[in-house]
Structure formats: C-alpha cells, structure tokens
C-alpha positions in Angstrom: 150.7 102.6 112.8 148.4 104.3 110.3 150.1 105.6 107.2 148.1 108.8 107.3 147.0 111.4 109.9 143.5 111.1 111.3 143.0 114.8 110.2 143.0 115.7 106.5 144.9 118.9 106.3 143.8 121.3 103.6 145.9 121.2 100.4 144.1 124.2 98.9 143.7 126.8 101.7 145.7 129.9 100.8 145.3 129.2 97.1 141.6 128.3 96.3 140.4 130.3 99.3 142.0 132.4 102.0 144.0 130.7 104.7 143.4 133.4 107.3 140.2 132.5 109.2 139.0 136.0 109.7 139.5 137.0 106.1 137.9 133.7 105.0 134.9 134.1 107.2 134.4 137.8 106.2 134.7 136.9 102.5 132.1 134.1 102.7 129.7 136.3 104.7 130.1 138.9 102.0 129.1 136.4 99.3 126.1 135.1 101.4 124.9 138.6 102.4 125.0 140.0 98.9 123.0 137.1 97.4 119.4 138.0 96.5 117.4 134.8 96.0 113.8 134.2 94.8 111.4 133.0 97.5 111.5 129.3 98.2 108.6 127.1 99.2 109.2 124.1 101.5 112.2 123.0 103.4 115.7 123.0 101.8 116.8 119.4 101.5 119.7 119.9 99.1 122.0 122.5 97.4 123.9 122.4 94.2 127.0 124.7 94.4 130.1 125.4 92.3 133.6 124.4 93.4 136.1 126.7 91.7 138.3 129.1 93.6 136.2 131.6 95.6 137.5 134.5 93.4 135.7 132.9 90.5 132.7 131.1 91.9 132.3 132.4 95.5 129.5 134.9 94.6 127.4 132.2 92.9 128.1 129.7 95.8 126.8 132.5 98.1 123.4 132.2 96.6 123.2 128.5 97.5 124.3 129.0 101.1 122.1 132.0 101.6 119.2 129.5 101.6 120.5 127.7 104.7 122.0 130.6 106.6 121.4 130.2 110.4 120.1 126.6 110.0 121.4 123.6 111.9 121.9 120.1 110.6 123.2 117.0 112.3 124.9 115.7 109.1 125.9 117.3 105.8 126.3 114.9 102.9 128.6 116.3 100.2 128.4 114.6 96.9 131.4 115.6 94.7 133.4 114.3 91.8 136.9 112.9 92.2 139.1 114.6 89.7 142.1 112.2 90.2 141.8 108.7 88.6 140.7 105.9 90.8 139.2 102.6 89.6 136.4 102.8 92.2 133.0 104.2 91.4 132.2 105.5 94.9 134.7 106.8 97.4 134.8 108.4 100.8 137.4 109.7 103.2 139.5 107.4 105.5 140.2 110.4 107.7 138.4 111.2 111.0 138.0 114.9 110.1 138.7 117.5 107.5 140.6 120.6 108.7 139.9 124.1 107.2 141.1 127.5 108.6 137.7 127.6 110.3 138.3 124.4 112.3 137.7 120.7 112.0 134.7 119.0 110.5 134.2 115.4 111.9 133.6 112.6 109.4 130.7 110.5 110.6 132.5 107.2 110.1 129.8 105.0 111.6 127.3 106.6 109.1 129.9 106.0 106.3 130.1 102.3 107.3 126.3 101.9 107.5 125.8 103.5 104.1 128.6 101.5 102.6 127.1 98.3 103.9 123.7 99.1 102.5 125.2 100.1 99.1 127.2 96.9 99.0 124.1 94.8 99.8 122.0 96.4 97.0 124.7 97.0 94.3 127.9 95.1 95.1 129.8 98.4 95.3 131.2 100.0 98.4 132.3 103.4 99.6 136.0 103.0 99.0 138.1 104.8 101.7 140.9 107.0 100.5 143.4 109.2 102.4 145.7 112.1 101.7 143.6 113.1 98.6 143.9 116.5 97.0 140.2 116.7 95.9 139.2 120.3 96.0 135.5 119.9 95.0 134.4 118.4 98.3 136.6 120.4 100.6 135.7 123.8 99.1 132.1 123.5 100.3 133.2 123.1 103.9 134.1 126.7 104.8 130.7 127.8 103.4 128.9 125.3 105.6 131.0 126.3 108.6 130.1 129.9 108.1 126.4 129.6 107.1 125.3 127.1 109.7 124.7 128.1 113.3 126.0 124.8 114.8 128.7 122.2 114.2 127.8 119.3 112.0 129.2 115.9 111.0 130.2 115.1 107.4 129.3 112.2 105.1 131.7 112.6 102.1 130.8 110.8 98.9 133.0 111.1 95.8 131.4 109.8 92.6 133.2 108.4 89.6 130.2 106.9 87.9 127.6 108.1 85.4 125.5 104.9 85.5 121.9 105.9 86.2 121.0 102.4 87.4 123.8 102.3 89.9 123.3 105.9 91.1 119.6 105.5 91.7 120.2 102.2 93.5 122.8 103.9 95.7 120.3 106.7 96.5 117.6 104.1 97.3 120.1 102.4 99.7 121.2 105.3 101.7 118.0 107.4 101.9 116.5 105.3 104.7 119.6 105.8 106.8 119.6 109.5 106.3 115.9 109.9 107.1 116.8 109.2 110.8 118.6 112.5 111.2 118.3 116.2 110.2 120.4 116.1 107.0 121.5 118.5 104.3 122.6 117.2 100.9 125.1 119.2 98.8 126.2 118.4 95.3 129.4 120.1 94.2 129.8 120.8 90.5 131.0 123.3 88.0 129.4 123.4 84.5 131.1 123.8 81.1 134.8 124.3 80.8 136.8 126.5 78.4 134.2 127.5 75.8 133.6 131.1 74.9 131.2 132.9 77.3 128.4 132.8 74.7 128.9 129.1 74.1 129.2 128.4 77.8 125.9 130.3 78.6 124.1 128.2 76.0 125.6 124.9 77.2 125.1 125.7 80.8 121.5 126.8 80.3 120.8 123.4 78.8 122.3 121.6 81.7 120.6 123.8 84.3 117.3 123.1 82.5 117.7 119.4 83.3 118.6 120.3 86.9 115.6 122.5 87.5 113.4 119.9 85.8 114.5 117.5 88.6 115.8 115.1 86.0 118.9 113.2 87.1 118.4 111.0 84.0 118.5 114.2 81.8 121.6 115.5 83.5 123.5 112.3 82.8 122.2 112.1 79.2 123.1 115.7 78.5 126.6 115.1 79.7 127.0 111.9 77.5 125.5 113.6 74.4 127.4 116.9 74.8 124.2 118.9 75.1 125.6 120.4 78.3 128.3 119.7 80.8 128.8 119.3 84.5 132.1 117.9 85.9 130.0 116.6 88.9 127.1 115.2 86.8 127.2 111.9 88.6 127.3 113.6 92.0 124.4 115.9 91.1 122.3 113.0 89.8 123.0 111.0 93.0 122.1 113.9 95.2 118.8 114.5 93.3 117.8 110.9 93.5 118.6 110.8 97.2 116.7 114.0 97.9 113.7 112.7 96.0 113.7 109.7 98.4 113.9 112.2 101.3 110.8 114.0 100.1 112.1 116.7 97.7 109.9 117.8 94.9 111.4 121.0 93.4 114.7 122.4 92.2 115.1 126.2 91.9 117.8 128.0 90.0 119.3 130.8 92.2 122.2 132.1 90.1 124.1 131.4 87.0 127.5 132.9 86.1 130.8 132.3 84.4 134.4 132.9 85.4 134.4 135.9 83.0 132.3 137.8 85.5 135.3 137.8 87.8 138.2 137.7 85.4 136.9 139.7 82.4 138.2 137.1 80.0 135.3 135.8 77.9 137.4 133.7 75.6 137.7 130.5 77.7 135.4 130.4 80.7 134.1 128.0 83.3 130.4 128.0 84.1 128.8 128.0 87.5 125.3 127.5 88.9 123.6 127.6 92.3 120.4 125.8 92.9 118.2 124.8 95.9 116.3 121.5 96.3 113.2 121.8 98.3 110.3 119.6 99.7 
C-alpha cells in the first residue's frame, strides 16, 4: 500500500490564498483584469511569476497571467525552488495530481519519467520523486493557471535545488526535445530580495531583473552568488530560461515590479516581486 495519497491536498489554501473557490476565482480574475501590460511580440513560451501569498504578490502575478489569458496548453511546466532541505538537486512530485479549491491538476507522470530518463542519461541526475511536501512556490501558481487558461492541462513539476549553470543548461538541453512535441507553457516561480528596506530592495531587484530581461541565466546565477541581486528561485528561473531558449524563445519582457510594502505599507523589511514574459 502506498504511504501517501495519489492526490496532493493543498497545505496552503485558506492561508496563502482563499479556500473558497468562488472567492479565489474572483480574486484571481481581478488581478488579471486589472493588469495593464506592454504589447508583446511573438508567442508566449514562458512566464516568471512571484510566489508569496496573494495579498502581497497577487497583483504582480496577475500581470504574468494576463499574457496567457484564454490560451490553451497541453502541459504546463512549473520550475520552482524547494524551500525545505533535500539532498537532491532536482525533484518532482510522486503524486498523480495536485488539488486546489478550483479542482485537480493531473501530473503527467509519463512525461516526468521521460524527462528524468533523459536528464539521467546526460547528467547522471534524476528527477527525484517526493510526496506530502509543503512546497508553496509551485502550488501557488496552479490557481492562476486554472483561472487564466481556457482548458484543463497536465503538469510537469520541477523543483530545483541547484545553482550550477553547467548542470542546469544540460538539463534544459535534455528536456527541450521532449517538450517540443506538445503545446507547452513554462513557468518559473520566484520572489526577489527578502527583508531589506524598500529602497534597498528596489535597487537589488532592479539589478536581478536586468539579468532576467537580458535573457541571461548565467547573469542571474552570478548575481545571486555575488549578492548583486537576489531571487529565491534563481536556479528555477535559469533552468526555465535555458529551456525556453531551446524551444525558440528570444526575448524577456518585464511586466511589473513591486514589493510587499505596496500591500502592507511596511517599507522597513520587504520582499520583492517581478512578473516577466518570455516570448519567441
């Protein structure tokens, strides 16, 4: 008998976002509808979106998901950090589906296995399955996808605990040929600097966002290592950008930048957020 349920029940609904489906859907639609973005050229291949509680970062996340409102994808790949310690560099879900108040999202386990096999062949690493995790950064993107997209989709969850550019680019090179066979959206989940003053955060975040808009995964990882700027999902963003490049992306556009002070009014210790679109 399996030691875990095939369905991953949400550990954060009712705290990080509303547990009532009607309230949740209405809140997300409000964030999306209020977002005014610059015009984008080309197809949206990827998004970078924050993962704090919706009270703090929902408005900025709305800018990212506005770009794909009404679209349909067969698979959504979410690259996120894993905030809990695990020795593995790359992880995925052992569950068959994630449950949110808006319904279940099926994990495409055959795709997980195919990607893992290709990663192992080229790098020696695998996508390590974990269950009963409490990782919020991946899950918190799901209600936005469930609301913004017009159809159901399958999920490829990838949690990243590496900042090794050689490994991450090799992983991207391994999985991109598999993803090319379907209509796919890549999402990188990250917040920016943590617990600086608002003025300090804006400076640090602007530096990190510069590397993102320059389409420089190497620059993102270097900035994190050197303290030039910060992103708790730096490895996830770098992996998403390398993967999107192999899928034909050429440009990253900044859609919105904010801090938690915009919601809380407390500018003394803030968290930074950014929303960006990756296009062909």
